C-alpha positions in Angstrom: -15.0 -5.6 -15.1 -12.2 -6.9 -13.0 -11.6 -5.1 -9.7 -8.7 -5.7 -7.3 -7.9 -4.5 -3.8 -4.4 -3.5 -2.9 -4.3 -3.4 0.9 -1.8 -2.2 3.3 -1.0 0.3 6.1 1.1 2.4 3.7 2.8 4.1 6.5 4.2 6.0 4.5 3.3 5.1 1.0 6.5 4.9 -1.2 7.5 4.4 -4.8 7.4 0.6 -4.6 3.7 0.8 -3.6 3.1 3.1 -6.6 5.0 0.7 -8.9 2.5 -2.1 -7.8 -0.4 0.1 -8.4 0.7 1.2 -11.8 1.5 -2.3 -12.9 -1.9 -3.5 -11.5 -3.6 -0.9 -13.6 -2.4 -2.5 -16.8 -3.8 -5.9 -15.7 -7.1 -5.0 -13.9 -9.9 -2.5 -14.8 -10.1 -0.9 -11.5 -7.6 -0.8 -8.5 -8.8 0.0 -5.1 -6.1 1.0 -2.7 -7.4 -0.1 0.7 -5.5 1.8 3.5 -5.9 -0.1 6.8 -6.7 1.9 9.9 -4.8 -0.6 12.1 -5.3 0.8 15.5 -3.1 -2.0 17.0 0.0 -0.8 15.1 2.0 2.3 16.2 1.7 4.4 13.0 3.5 7.5 12.2 0.6 9.0 10.0 -3.2 8.8 10.7 -5.3 6.9 8.2 -6.6 10.2 6.8 -3.0 11.4 6.1 -2.0 8.1 4.5 -5.1 8.2 2.3 -4.4 11.8 1.4 -0.7 10.9 0.4 -1.6 7.9 -1.7 -4.5 9.8 -3.4 -2.0 12.5 -4.4 0.4 9.7 -5.7 -2.2 8.2 -8.0 -4.1 11.3 -9.1 -3.1 10.7 -12.7 -4.4 7.1 -12.7 -8.3 7.3 -13.5 -9.0 3.6 -12.6 -7.5 3.9 -9.1 -9.5 4.7 -6.0 -8.1 5.2 -2.5 -10.2 4.3 0.5 -9.6 3.4 4.1 -11.0 0.5 6.1 -10.9 -1.0 9.6 -11.3 -4.5 10.7 -10.9 -7.5 8.5 -10.0 -6.9 4.8 -12.3 -9.7 3.7 -15.3 -7.7 5.3 -14.3 -4.7 3.3 -14.1 -6.8 0.2 -17.6 -8.2 0.7 -19.0 -4.6 1.1 -17.2 -3.6 -2.1 -18.1 -6.9 -3.9 -14.4 -7.6 -4.8 -12.9 -11.0 -4.7 -9.3 -10.4 -5.7 -6.4 -9.1 -3.8 -3.0 -7.9 -5.2 -0.1 -7.9 -3.0 3.6 -6.8 -3.6 6.3 -9.2 -2.4 9.9 -8.2 -2.3 11.8 -11.0 -0.7 11.2 -14.7 0.3 10.4 -13.6 3.8 7.6 -11.4 2.4 6.2 -14.2 0.4 6.1 -16.6 3.5 4.1 -14.0 5.5 1.8 -13.0 2.6 1.1 -16.7 1.7 -0.3 -17.2 5.3 -2.4 -14.2 5.0 -3.7 -15.2 1.5 -4.5 -18.7 2.6 -6.5 -17.4 5.6 -8.3 -14.8 3.4 -9.3 -17.6 1.1 -10.5 -19.7 3.9 -12.5 -17.0 5.5 -14.1 -15.6 2.3 -13.0 -17.4 -0.8 -11.0 -14.5 -2.1 -7.9 -15.0 -4.2 -4.5 -13.3 -4.0 -2.2 -12.4 -6.8 1.3 -11.7 -5.9 3.5 -9.1 -7.8 7.1 -8.3 -7.4 8.1 -4.6 -7.5 10.3 -3.5 -10.4 14.0 -3.9 -9.7 14.6 -0.2 -9.0 12.1 -0.4 -6.0 12.7 -3.7 -4.6 14.7 -2.4 -1.8 12.2 0.1 -0.5 10.1 -0.5 2.6 8.0 1.9 4.7 10.1 1.1 7.7 13.3 2.0 5.9 11.7 5.3 4.7 10.5 6.2 8.2 13.9 5.5 9.7 15.8 7.6 7.1 13.2 10.4 7.4 13.3 10.4 11.2 17.0 11.7 11.0 15.9 14.2 8.3 17.8 12.0 5.7 17.1 12.4 2.0 14.2 10.2 1.0 14.0 11.5 -2.6 13.8 8.7 -5.0 12.1 6.6 -2.3 8.8 8.4 -2.1 6.6 10.7 -4.1 7.6 14.4 -3.6 4.3 15.0 -1.8 5.1 12.3 0.7 8.6 13.7 1.1 7.1 17.0 2.2 4.7 15.3 4.6 7.6 13.3 6.1 9.7 16.5 6.5 6.7 18.2 8.2 6.1 15.2 10.5 9.7 15.1 11.7 10.3 18.9 11.7 13.1 18.7 9.1 14.3 21.7 7.2 
């Protein structure tokens, strides 16, 4: 059985993330979405809220599990006995950053990284842009799952 970890902060998770998970399900037997607690980042949602939102997004995908972790991703992967990471890359700047991380993860623990581009209709979406739009009570429909849209509206006290 081929297991893969799809890690990130997912603050908030959006349709580009879901696209990578769905496409990973077609390639791998099991996909573990690993939500990073990331206490050093200034996050909008708690790790529990981000896990809840992502779990709602993938509830129709039986081979996907959503878990949170803190610390090094490679330590989480050792505990889960997984040696493969999937990462979404939208632009060349994403790839440059992700390549550095992938090389270090390989050096630290011998784990491999597979890069996937999101489908064209999602390539423009980022969590930063979603947060910015939502913070002004703008419409994020078509960028996020309806459940995430509700959570964003609640977080920013939008009508």
